N, C-alpha and C positions, 0 to 999 in steps of 0.2 A: 503493499500499499504505499509506504513512503517512497519508494521508487516512483510510482506513477505520479504522486503528489508533487515530487521534485521537477518532474518532467512538464508539469502544467505552467502555462504562461502566469507570471507574477500578477498581471492585472486581473486575471481570473482568480487566482487565489485570493487576492484582496477582496474581490467583488463576492466569492463565496463565503469568506470569513464573516463579511458584514452581513450576508444573507442568514447565515447560520445563527449569528448573534442575534439578529432580528427574530428568527424563529424560537430562539431560546427565551427571550423576552416575552414573547407572545405565549409559550408554553408555561412559563412562570406564573404570567397573570391568569391563565386557565386554572392552574393549581390554587391560586389564590381565590378566584371566584367560586371553584368548586368547594373549597372550604368553607367559605361563606354561606353557600347553599346548604351545605350539611348542617352548619350551625343553625341556620334558619328553620330548616325542617325538623331538627331535634328539640326545638324549644317546646316546653309543655303546652303552650297555646296552640301550637301547630301539629304537634305529635304524629308526624310522619316519618317514623323510625327507618323504614326501609327506603325510603326516599333519600333520607339522611346517609345511609349506609351506601347507596348507589353513587351519591355525589362525592362522598369520602373516597370511593373507589375509584372514581374518575380523577380526582385530585392526586392519587398516588399513582395512578398509570401515566399521567402527564409528568409527574416528577421523574418517573423512571425512563420516559422517553427524552426528557431533558437531560438526563445523565447520560444517554447514548450519543447525544450531540455533544455534550461536555468532552466525552472520550475522543470523538472524531476531530474536534478542534485540537486536542492534545496530540493526537497522531499526526496531524498535518502542521503542526507546530504554530498553530494560529493562537491568536490572544483572544480571551474572554473578555468581553466588554459588558458587564453587568451595570445596567442603569437601574433607576429606581422603577419599581414596578409600578406601572401607571395606577393612579388613584381609581380605587372603584368608585365609579358613580354610586351614590347611596341606592342600593336596590332594596327597595321595600317590596319584596315579593309579598303578594297577598296570599298565595296558595301554591301548592305543589304543581298545579299545571303551569302557572306563570314561572315558576322556577325551571320546570322542564323544557318550556319554550325557550327561555333565555339559554339553557343548556345546550339545546339543539342548534341555535344561532351560533353560539361560541364554537361548537363542533364544526358548523360549516365555515366559518372564518378561519379557524386552525387548518381544515383541509385545503381551502384555497391558498393559504400561505404555503403548505407543503407542497401542492401542486406547482406553484410558482418557483419554489426551490428546485423540484424535479426538473421542471423545464429548463431552468438555467443550467442546471448540470448536463442535461441530455444535450443541449446546444453546443456545449463545450465538450462533449465526449468523456465526461466524468462518470465511467460506468460504475466505479465504486460507491460514490454518492448515490446514483440512481438505485443501484440494487439496495443499498442500505434503507433508502426511503421505501422501496417497494416491500421490502421484506419486514421491515420494523415499524412502518407508519403508515402507508396508504392503505394496505389491505384491512388493518384495524379500523381505519377511518371509514371505510365502506360498511363495515359492520356495525360500528356505533352510530352512523348516522341512519342506517336502516332500523336499528333498535329504537333509538330515541324518536325518529319520526312515527314508528308504530306505536310508542308510548303516548306521544301527544296526540296522535289520531284517536287512540282507545279512550284516552281521558276526555276528549271532547265528545265522543259518541256515548259515553257513559253520563254525560250531562255536567261533567266539571266546568267550570268551578261553581256554577250555581248550586249544584247538588254535592255538598260536602261529603255525603256518605260514598260518592263514586270515588273521590280520592282516598278515603279511608280503605274502601275494600280494593282499590287497585294497589295501594301501599301493602296491604296485608296478604292479598293473593298474588298479584303478578310480580311486584318487586320483591317480595319474600322469596317467590319460586326462582326468580332470576339470582339471587344472592346464594341460593342454595347451590345452583349449577356453577357458579364461579367460586 
């Protein structure tokens, strides 16, 4: 890997390092938002424990994926530029559906950023980065977007947010089952 990285033009490596740092920053933001969602859902007045567990696991997954990019920068002798994680706009999620919709939007944003990184690497013939993104990121994104899209659809079909019982049942049945599988 280091041989192929040393053969890449310096201007591409600089562009690549900047793009990876940007992706890292976005992923750290996602971990932060997911922790906030988990906290919201776990509060006594919300009481959506499996929503909270789902969001906590998403936070952990994004932290693990961020570590993969940390290692890539290290292997390529790039520098890590950690900025301040963007302040979260005060999210007053009113219910589990609203939090899940926000999570779905966040995942679409993360996916778009990963696709842009993949496109840049592909245009420059960086097969290592392309393979890494396909293997460790993009396939998982397809799965999580399908899963969350289904969750949002199901919650709406059940009558959420107007029907609070819908979120409760979704939490206790659907999300409880999905956490057992994971």
